C-alpha atoms as a printed R data frame, in Angstrom:
   type eleno elety resid chain resno      x        y        z
1  ATOM     1    CA   MET     A     1 30.894 -163.150 -101.791
2  ATOM     2    CA   THR     A     2 32.657 -160.266 -103.518
3  ATOM     3    CA   LEU     A     3 29.343 -159.005 -104.921
4  ATOM     4    CA   ILE     A     4 27.813 -158.896 -101.445
5  ATOM     5    CA   LEU     A     5 30.848 -157.014 -100.108
6  ATOM     6    CA   ALA     A     6 30.676 -154.588 -103.047
7  ATOM     7    CA   ILE     A     7 27.004 -153.884 -102.281
8  ATOM     8    CA   ILE     A     8 27.693 -153.336  -98.576
9  ATOM     9    CA   VAL     A     9 30.752 -151.158  -99.165
10 ATOM    10    CA   GLY     A    10 28.959 -149.342 -102.002
11 ATOM    11    CA   GLY     A    11 26.087 -148.549  -99.655
12 ATOM    12    CA   ILE     A    12 28.462 -147.164  -97.047
13 ATOM    13    CA   ILE     A    13 30.335 -145.120  -99.634
14 ATOM    14    CA   GLY     A    14 27.074 -143.801 -101.089
15 ATOM    15    CA   TRP     A    15 25.848 -142.895  -97.611
16 ATOM    16    CA   LEU     A    16 29.080 -141.043  -96.807
17 ATOM    17    CA   ALA     A    17 28.964 -139.233 -100.154
18 ATOM    18    CA   SER     A    18 25.352 -138.178  -99.536
19 ATOM    19    CA   ILE     A    19 26.349 -136.794  -96.125
20 ATOM    20    CA   ILE     A    20 29.244 -134.881  -97.699
21 ATOM    21    CA   MET     A    21 26.960 -133.455 -100.413
22 ATOM    22    CA   ARG     A    22 24.092 -132.827  -97.928
23 ATOM    23    CA   ARG     A    23 21.601 -135.087  -99.731
24 ATOM    24    CA   ASP     A    24 21.215 -137.715  -97.020
25 ATOM    25    CA   ALA     A    25 17.656 -136.727  -96.077
26 ATOM    26    CA   GLN     A    26 16.519 -137.041  -99.710
27 ATOM    27    CA   GLN     A    27 17.814 -140.540 -100.500
28 ATOM    28    CA   GLY     A    28 17.105 -143.916  -99.064
29 ATOM    29    CA   ILE     A    29 19.288 -146.955  -98.638
30 ATOM    30    CA   ILE     A    30 18.707 -148.213 -102.194
31 ATOM    31    CA   LEU     A    31 19.787 -144.912 -103.730
32 ATOM    32    CA   ASN     A    32 22.828 -144.822 -101.429
33 ATOM    33    CA   ILE     A    33 23.852 -148.280 -102.685
34 ATOM    34    CA   VAL     A    34 23.322 -147.244 -106.308
35 ATOM    35    CA   VAL     A    35 25.302 -144.017 -105.845
36 ATOM    36    CA   GLY     A    36 28.142 -145.887 -104.127
37 ATOM    37    CA   ILE     A    37 28.402 -148.591 -106.781
38 ATOM    38    CA   VAL     A    38 28.018 -146.233 -109.751
39 ATOM    39    CA   GLY     A    39 30.516 -143.852 -108.113
40 ATOM    40    CA   ALA     A    40 32.961 -146.731 -107.692
41 ATOM    41    CA   VAL     A    41 32.557 -147.720 -111.343
42 ATOM    42    CA   LEU     A    42 32.941 -144.079 -112.408
43 ATOM    43    CA   ALA     A    43 36.071 -143.775 -110.294
44 ATOM    44    CA   GLY     A    44 37.416 -147.054 -111.672
45 ATOM    45    CA   PHE     A    45 37.176 -145.853 -115.255
46 ATOM    46    CA   LEU     A    46 37.969 -142.155 -114.913
47 ATOM    47    CA   LEU     A    47 39.929 -141.490 -111.727
48 ATOM    48    CA   ASN     A    48 42.115 -144.585 -111.343
49 ATOM    49    CA   PRO     A    49 44.125 -143.928 -114.517
50 ATOM    50    CA   LEU     A    50 44.705 -140.340 -113.347
51 ATOM    51    CA   ILE     A    51 45.489 -140.708 -109.649
52 ATOM    52    CA   GLY     A    52 45.946 -144.432 -109.157
53 ATOM    53    CA   GLY     A    53 44.451 -146.686 -106.551
54 ATOM    54    CA   GLY     A    54 42.421 -149.840 -106.847
55 ATOM    55    CA   ASN     A    55 38.812 -150.491 -107.696
56 ATOM    56    CA   ILE     A    56 36.344 -151.976 -105.216
57 ATOM    57    CA   MET     A    57 34.389 -153.534 -108.068
58 ATOM    58    CA   ASN     A    58 37.418 -155.767 -108.722
59 ATOM    59    CA   GLY     A    59 37.577 -156.867 -105.104
60 ATOM    60    CA   ASP     A    60 40.310 -154.447 -104.010
61 ATOM    61    CA   PHE     A    61 39.158 -153.006 -100.682
62 ATOM    62    CA   SER     A    62 42.282 -151.036  -99.791
63 ATOM    63    CA   LEU     A    63 42.139 -147.575  -98.270
64 ATOM    64    CA   SER     A    64 43.178 -145.907 -101.530
65 ATOM    65    CA   SER     A    65 40.467 -147.707 -103.517
66 ATOM    66    CA   LEU     A    66 37.840 -146.763 -100.934
67 ATOM    67    CA   LEU     A    67 38.882 -143.105 -101.057
68 ATOM    68    CA   VAL     A    68 38.879 -143.069 -104.861
69 ATOM    69    CA   SER     A    69 35.420 -144.672 -104.857
70 ATOM    70    CA   LEU     A    70 34.180 -142.088 -102.354
71 ATOM    71    CA   LEU     A    71 35.533 -139.331 -104.576
72 ATOM    72    CA   GLY     A    72 33.738 -140.874 -107.556
73 ATOM    73    CA   ALA     A    73 30.462 -140.994 -105.604
74 ATOM    74    CA   VAL     A    74 30.855 -137.357 -104.524
75 ATOM    75    CA   ILE     A    75 31.506 -136.335 -108.141
76 ATOM    76    CA   LEU     A    76 28.428 -138.298 -109.219
77 ATOM    77    CA   LEU     A    77 26.264 -136.520 -106.634
78 ATOM    78    CA   ALA     A    78 27.717 -133.161 -107.691
79 ATOM    79    CA   ILE     A    79 26.681 -133.890 -111.282
80 ATOM    80    CA   VAL     A    80 23.192 -134.914 -110.106
81 ATOM    81    CA   ASN     A    81 22.946 -131.698 -108.058
82 ATOM    82    CA   LEU     A    82 24.014 -129.678 -111.076
83 ATOM    83    CA   PHE     A    83 21.164 -131.045 -113.185
84 ATOM    84    CA   THR     A    84 18.460 -131.106 -110.523
85 ATOM    85    CA   ARG     A    85 19.183 -127.920 -108.598
86 ATOM    86    CA   ARG     A    86 21.266 -125.951 -111.081
87 ATOM    87    CA   SER     A    87 24.038 -125.699 -108.486
88 ATOM    88    CA   VAL     A    88 26.770 -128.041 -107.321
89 ATOM    89    CA   ARG     A    89 26.363 -126.949 -103.683
């Protein structure tokens, strides 16, 4: 059940991150899910030790863990933009 929730929440986080980074028209639902989950994992390893908060991949769906995961997804999309467009945007 936690895996299904992580996929759903990861998709929502990836979708929100793609709207923030203005890439929503270029990605589909699968890429939004991938960006959300990879962003959550990235945030869990890199951002949680620095700023705290939980990790949605561990089943913690608090507001702080969702915001940290969204920040991780936005950072991931910024890195993708840097390599594909040569600008962060």
